[in-house]
C-alpha positions as CSV (number, residue, x, y, z in Angstrom):
1,M,124.9,-53.4,45.1
2,A,122.6,-54.9,42.7
3,D,123.9,-56.3,39.4
4,I,123.4,-54.0,36.6
5,T,122.1,-57.0,34.4
6,Q,119.2,-57.6,36.8
7,A,115.7,-56.8,35.5
8,P,114.2,-53.9,37.5
9,E,111.3,-55.0,39.6
10,P,107.7,-54.2,38.1
11,R,106.0,-51.3,39.7
12,A,102.2,-50.9,39.7
13,S,100.8,-48.0,37.8
14,P,99.5,-45.1,39.8
15,V,95.6,-45.1,40.2
16,Y,94.1,-41.7,39.9
17,I,90.6,-41.2,41.4
18,L,88.7,-38.4,39.8
19,D,85.5,-38.8,41.7
20,P,86.0,-38.4,45.4
21,H,82.6,-40.3,46.0
22,S,83.6,-43.3,43.6
23,N,84.4,-45.6,46.5
24,R,81.0,-45.1,48.2
25,T,78.8,-47.9,47.8
26,R,75.5,-46.1,48.8
27,D,74.1,-43.0,47.4
28,E,72.8,-41.8,50.8
29,D,76.5,-41.6,52.0
30,V,76.8,-38.5,49.7
31,D,75.5,-35.3,51.3
32,L,73.0,-33.9,48.8
33,S,71.2,-31.5,51.2
34,H,72.7,-28.5,49.3
35,T,71.0,-29.5,46.0
36,T,67.4,-29.1,47.3
37,G,65.3,-25.9,47.3
38,K,65.4,-23.7,50.3
39,L,63.2,-20.9,51.3
40,P,65.1,-17.5,51.5
41,T,65.5,-15.9,54.9
42,W,64.1,-12.5,55.8
43,Q,67.6,-11.1,55.7
44,T,68.3,-12.4,52.2
45,I,65.0,-10.8,51.1
46,Q,66.0,-7.4,52.4
47,E,69.4,-7.7,50.8
48,S,67.8,-8.5,47.5
49,I,65.1,-5.8,47.4
50,G,66.5,-3.1,49.6
51,T,69.9,-2.6,48.1
52,R,71.2,-1.4,44.8
53,T,73.6,-4.4,44.7
54,G,70.6,-6.8,45.1
55,W,68.7,-5.1,42.2
56,F,71.6,-4.5,39.7
57,G,74.7,-6.0,41.1
58,D,78.0,-5.1,39.1
59,Y,76.9,-6.9,35.8
60,D,77.8,-5.4,32.5
61,Y,74.2,-5.0,31.1
62,G,75.6,-3.6,27.8
63,F,76.8,-7.1,27.0
64,L,73.3,-8.3,26.8
65,C,72.3,-5.8,24.1
66,M,75.6,-5.2,22.3
67,P,76.4,-8.0,19.6
68,T,79.9,-9.3,19.7
69,L,81.4,-8.8,16.1
70,P,84.6,-10.1,14.8
71,G,87.6,-7.7,15.6
72,M,85.7,-6.0,18.6
73,R,87.2,-6.0,22.0
74,V,85.1,-7.1,24.9
75,S,85.7,-4.6,27.6
76,K,84.5,-6.9,30.5
77,V,83.8,-10.5,30.3
78,P,80.5,-11.3,32.2
79,P,80.8,-13.5,35.3
80,F,79.8,-17.1,35.1
81,F,77.0,-17.9,37.5
82,G,77.2,-21.4,39.2
83,L,74.1,-23.3,40.4
84,N,73.9,-21.8,43.8
85,D,75.1,-18.3,43.0
86,K,72.8,-15.2,43.5
87,L,71.7,-13.1,40.5
88,P,70.7,-9.5,40.8
89,L,67.0,-9.2,40.5
90,V,66.9,-7.0,37.2
91,L,69.3,-9.6,35.6
92,A,67.2,-12.5,36.7
93,I,64.0,-10.8,35.3
94,I,65.7,-10.1,32.0
95,M,67.1,-13.6,31.5
96,G,63.9,-15.2,32.8
97,F,61.9,-13.2,30.2
98,Q,64.4,-14.3,27.7
99,H,64.0,-17.9,28.5
100,A,60.3,-17.6,28.6
101,L,60.2,-16.2,24.9
102,A,62.4,-18.8,23.8
103,M,60.4,-21.7,25.4
104,I,56.9,-20.6,24.4
105,A,57.2,-21.9,20.7
106,G,58.4,-25.2,21.8
107,V,55.5,-25.7,24.5
108,V,52.6,-24.6,22.4
109,T,53.6,-26.0,18.9
110,P,53.0,-29.6,19.7
111,A,49.5,-28.7,20.9
112,I,48.8,-26.6,17.8
113,I,50.0,-29.5,15.6
114,M,48.1,-32.2,17.4
115,S,44.7,-30.3,17.4
116,G,45.1,-29.3,13.7
117,S,43.2,-30.3,10.7
118,G,43.6,-33.3,8.4
119,K,43.6,-37.0,8.8
120,N,46.7,-36.8,11.1
121,G,45.0,-34.2,13.3
122,L,42.3,-34.1,15.9
123,N,40.6,-31.5,14.1
124,F,39.4,-29.6,17.1
125,P,37.3,-26.3,17.0
126,P,39.0,-23.1,17.9
127,E,37.8,-23.1,21.5
128,M,39.3,-26.7,22.3
129,R,42.5,-25.7,20.5
130,S,42.8,-22.6,22.8
131,Q,42.2,-24.9,25.7
132,M,45.0,-27.3,24.8
133,I,47.4,-24.4,24.3
134,S,46.5,-22.9,27.7
135,T,46.7,-26.2,29.4
136,S,50.2,-26.8,27.9
137,L,51.5,-23.5,29.2
138,I,50.0,-23.8,32.7
139,T,51.3,-27.4,33.0
140,S,54.7,-26.3,31.8
141,G,55.0,-23.5,34.3
142,L,54.0,-25.7,37.4
143,L,56.1,-28.6,36.4
144,S,59.2,-26.5,35.7
145,L,58.8,-25.1,39.2
146,V,59.0,-28.5,40.6
147,Q,61.9,-29.6,38.4
148,I,64.0,-26.5,39.1
149,T,63.4,-26.3,42.9
150,R,63.9,-30.1,43.5
151,F,62.2,-31.6,46.4
152,R,63.4,-34.6,48.5
153,F,61.2,-37.5,49.5
154,G,61.2,-37.1,53.2
155,K,64.6,-38.2,54.6
156,S,65.2,-40.7,51.7
157,R,67.7,-40.5,49.0
158,Y,65.1,-39.9,46.2
159,F,64.3,-36.5,44.9
160,V,61.7,-35.0,42.6
161,G,63.2,-32.6,40.1
162,T,66.8,-31.9,38.9
163,G,67.7,-28.8,40.7
164,L,68.8,-27.4,37.4
165,L,67.5,-24.7,35.0
166,S,65.3,-26.7,32.8
167,V,61.8,-26.4,31.3
168,V,59.2,-29.1,31.4
169,G,56.5,-29.0,28.8
170,T,54.7,-30.9,26.0
171,S,57.3,-32.9,23.9
172,F,57.5,-33.3,20.2
173,I,58.2,-37.1,20.9
174,F,54.3,-37.6,21.1
175,L,53.6,-36.2,17.6
176,P,54.6,-39.3,15.6
177,V,52.6,-41.6,17.7
178,L,49.6,-39.5,17.9
179,Q,49.4,-38.7,14.2
180,S,49.7,-42.4,13.2
181,S,47.1,-43.4,15.8
182,V,44.7,-40.8,14.6
183,A,45.2,-41.6,11.0
184,T,44.3,-45.3,11.8
185,M,41.2,-44.3,13.9
186,Y,39.9,-42.3,10.9
187,E,40.5,-45.3,8.7
188,D,38.8,-47.7,10.8
189,G,35.8,-45.5,11.4
190,F,36.3,-44.9,15.0
191,C,36.6,-41.2,14.2
192,K,33.9,-39.9,11.9
193,T,34.3,-38.5,8.4
194,S,32.1,-37.2,5.9
195,I,32.1,-36.2,2.1
196,D,31.3,-32.7,1.0
197,A,29.5,-31.6,-2.2
198,A,32.8,-31.7,-4.1
199,G,33.6,-35.1,-3.1
200,S,36.4,-34.2,-0.7
201,T,36.7,-36.0,2.7
202,I,36.0,-33.9,5.7
203,Y,37.5,-35.1,9.0
204,E,35.3,-34.2,11.9
205,S,36.6,-33.5,15.4
206,C,37.4,-36.5,17.4
207,P,37.9,-35.9,21.1
208,E,37.5,-39.6,21.8
209,A,40.9,-40.4,20.0
210,W,42.4,-37.7,22.3
211,G,41.1,-39.4,25.4
212,R,42.4,-42.7,24.3
213,F,45.9,-41.2,23.6
214,L,45.9,-39.5,27.1
215,G,44.8,-42.9,28.8
216,T,47.6,-44.7,26.9
217,C,50.2,-42.0,28.0
218,M,49.2,-42.3,31.5
219,I,49.7,-46.0,31.5
220,C,53.0,-45.7,29.7
221,S,54.3,-43.1,32.1
222,L,54.5,-45.9,34.8
223,L,57.5,-47.2,32.9
224,P,59.8,-44.0,33.1
225,I,58.8,-43.7,36.9
226,I,60.0,-47.2,37.5
227,L,63.2,-46.6,35.5
228,S,63.8,-43.4,37.5
229,F,64.8,-45.6,40.5
230,L,67.6,-47.4,38.7
231,P,71.1,-46.3,39.1
232,P,72.6,-44.2,36.3
233,R,75.1,-46.8,35.3
234,V,72.3,-49.3,34.6
235,L,70.4,-46.7,32.4
236,K,73.5,-45.9,30.4
237,K,73.8,-49.8,29.7
238,V,70.2,-50.1,28.7
239,F,70.2,-46.9,26.7
240,P,73.5,-46.3,25.2
241,P,74.2,-43.2,23.1
242,I,73.7,-45.2,19.8
243,V,70.1,-46.0,20.9
244,T,69.1,-42.6,22.1
245,G,70.9,-40.8,19.2
246,V,69.1,-42.8,16.6
247,T,65.9,-42.4,18.3
248,V,66.1,-38.6,18.5
249,M,67.2,-38.6,14.7
250,L,64.1,-40.6,13.7
251,I,61.9,-38.4,15.6
252,G,63.3,-35.5,13.9
253,V,63.1,-37.0,10.5
254,H,59.5,-37.8,11.0
255,L,58.8,-34.2,12.1
256,V,60.1,-32.8,8.9
257,T,56.7,-33.7,7.3
258,S,54.8,-31.7,10.0
259,G,57.0,-28.7,9.5
260,M,56.4,-28.6,5.7
261,A,52.7,-29.2,6.0
């Protein structure tokens, strides 16, 4: 029998592994085949368009239209749809149309501001502004399909796209850079200006500045392409929350002037 004055032997603290793949050293050891887009089978198509369940399901469509006010009881809580769950066609169409309406303003607004008038805009004529807006919408639709579907590079462990519901389009991040660059080009004489009879400065259309900006963006896009091959833990060390948060805040502060103009 052990002496009661003897100190207990130290015991190691239990170790809890939350990530079942945390002990893996290579990303390709994890099966990611379920995250890539797959074409539906003929049986799946028949079940979707040939049955009432495929069209409407058992979703409470009144929940989409009725507001939830304080004190009101919710008769039926709508289901939570996971990443690979199937949505009824009518519900998918309604939610898709809702997302499309919500994203239109964010996609076309940068093109409208960039092609606008003034010393910070490109001063494009109406036909060129319409072309920029149409290009933004078409590009956003095509790239969103790639981003949501997610494709694998052959049999490698690299993918194109996230496989999540997301929208790819023109970003407000480009606005501060473009506006500063265009203002400098007008001051340096690269973009032409004229004086009207009242003595006011008229900023003429400057598609050359737009070409320079696009070329610069194409070259700079090589950097995020290279960074995309780095592991997430490296990116988190290079771009901690304090860096990304301050950057987003400064972009928003600069855009206040564009919104008030």
